[in-house]
N, C-alpha and C positions, 0 to 999 in steps of 0.2 A: 506264888510268883517265886520265880527262883531267885537266891541271893548269891553272891559271889562268899565264900566261906574265908572268913580272917586269914591274914599271913601266918603261916605257922613259923616255929623260930627254928635258926640253927642249931638248938639243941635236939632238934629232931632229926635232923640229918646226921648228926655227930650220933646219937643213941642208937641209930640204924646202921650206920656204919660198925659201931663196935658189936652191934649184935652179929653181924655178917664175919668180923673179925675173928669172933670167939667160937666159929663153926672150924675154924681149923683146917681150911681147906687142902694145904698145901703139906702134906705129909706132915702134919701135927701141928703147923705154924699157921701164924694169922696170913704171912706173904711168902711168894715164892723165896727161895734161897738168893740171897743178894739184897732183897728189901725188908724192910721194917716198918711198924705203925710208927705214928708220931709221938713221942716221949712225953710232948705237953701242947698244951693249945697256946697260940700268941693271943694276948688280951686286946692288941690292937691289930693296925691293918696287917691283912695276910690272905692270900689265894686258901679258900678251903680247900683239902680240910686242915691245914696248918691253923689258920686263920677263921674268922667267922666269914670271910668273904664280903664284908660288905665296906661301901664307899666311905671316906675319911677326907675331911677337906685337909690340908696341909698342915693346919695348925691343931688337927685331932689324930694325929696318927696314933700315938699311945691311947688315945680314949678308949674306954669299955663302951659297948652301944646296946640297945637293948634286946638284939638279935632277932628282931622281927624281918620275915623275908619278905623282899618284893614280888609282888604278883603281876603278870602282863608287863615284864620289865625285858631287860636283856642279860641274859645269862654270857660271860665272856669266858671261854674256853681254852685253857692252855694244858700244855701237854702234860707236866709234872711239877712237882714242888721242887723237886731237886734232890739233894743229897743229906745224910743225916746232920752231917757236919755244917751244912749250910744253914740247916735249921737251927741247931745248937748255937749257930753264931749269931743269932735274932733274939737266945733266950732273954740276956739281961735286959736287952734294948723294950723288949715286949712287942715288936712289931718288925713288918719288912720295909726296907726301904732299898730299892733299886732303880736302874732305870726304867725297866718295865712298868712300874706304876706311874712314874713321872709322863712317861710318852703315852701310855695308855689313857690316862685323866686327860691330858692336853686333846688327845683325840676325843673323847668322849666329850667334853666340854665345847671344842670347836664344832661338832655335830649336832648340838643342842641336844643331846639326850639328857633328862632330869637325872642327876647321880642318884638319886634314891630311889631310882629304878632299875638299878645296877646290883650285878652281883657276880662274882670273880671264885673261877672255881678251875680245877684239872682233871682231863679226862682219866690220867692215871692215878691211883690211890696208891698211898704210901709214899715212901722212901730208901732213896737207893742208900745201900750202907756204904759203898766206895765208890770213889772217883770223883770227878768234878762234875758242878751242875751244867756245865756246857756240853759236856761227853755226849755223845748219839748213843741211844740205847733204844732196841726195839724191842718192845714186850710182846707185840702182836704173833710171834712166833708162839707164845706160849697161850693156847686157847684158852684153857681154864683161867688163867689170869684176864686176859680179855673178856670173857665171859664177866668174871668176878666184877670188873671194873663198869661193865656195859649195865650189868643188872643194878649196881647203885646208881649210877649216872642215871637211868630208865626213872627209877624212883624220885632222884633229884629233880628232874626236868616237871615229873608229873607234881609235886610238891611245890613247884616254882610257878608252874602253868608260866613261861616265858611267852611273849609276844615274838622274840628272835635269839637264837642263839649266833654267836659271832664265835667261829674256830680261827684261834689266831696261830698262823705259821703254819707250815708243813709237817712238824712232827703230830701237832695237833690234830692235823686234817687226819692223817695215818690212821691214828690213835680212834679219833671219833669214827671214821668211814669203817674202821674194823669193828668197833662195837656192835654187839646185837641189842637194839633199843626197841621199844614197842613204837605204835604209831607215833609219827612225829606232827602234831598240830601247832608247830611253828616254824617261821620262818629259819631259813639256814644262812649267813653269810661267811664267806669264807675270806681271811685277811692276811696280809703279811705280821709277822709277829712285832710288837711296838718296841721292843728290846734294841731292835736295829736303827731305829728311825734318826737316831744321830746321823746315818750315812745317807739319809735320802736328801734330794734336792727338796727345795720349797714347794716345788711344781708335783713333785713324786707324792710329798706328804699331802697336798692339798686335794689331790686324788682318791688318796686313800680315804681322807676324812669326808670327802663328798659322797663318795659310795656308802660309806658308813651312816652316813646322814638319810642318805636313799631308802637304804634297808630299813631303817626304823621307821620312819615316815611312811613307808609302803603299807597298805590298808591288807 
């Protein structure tokens, strides 16, 4: 009888990423010029690979978790983590606390998705060394970097074996659609980026949540 293997740990993802970074594919660097690897890992809430990508309730934002990855759940995919300066801002606190998290959790809970079935990650790896986290940057023009990110995301999704991948916002959609992935035995749901939910009417937000609920419940 076939059995589902136990969930792997987020450490497996970090270890695989570090292996790829040590290959120094970009003129002897881990990342293309203008980008760098994460100087540390957040111990609390944070999108992977800056954090462990796992759900935390509001009173647990700084808590260290066991690192076990959910299977047959939902992967929420953003574009990238942002800048080195942004990352360093969270070092002392140990976790991210930004509008994206607040709005995204509201969507998830309203759509009745089990929090322990969620994982939060980015299509583009590494950190931008300059600029603002809100600056537009198209990395898809660098074919070798798109391949690098796609190779890791393919591994990540294979480990997580999600039921649904939620691609958040136009930048993540461009990145996701450009990446070269293996077969996709999961559904893909494209949605707006939750960072901007404060600008939506309640009716518009309700539509987004209802569509997410349908995508999750669909067989």
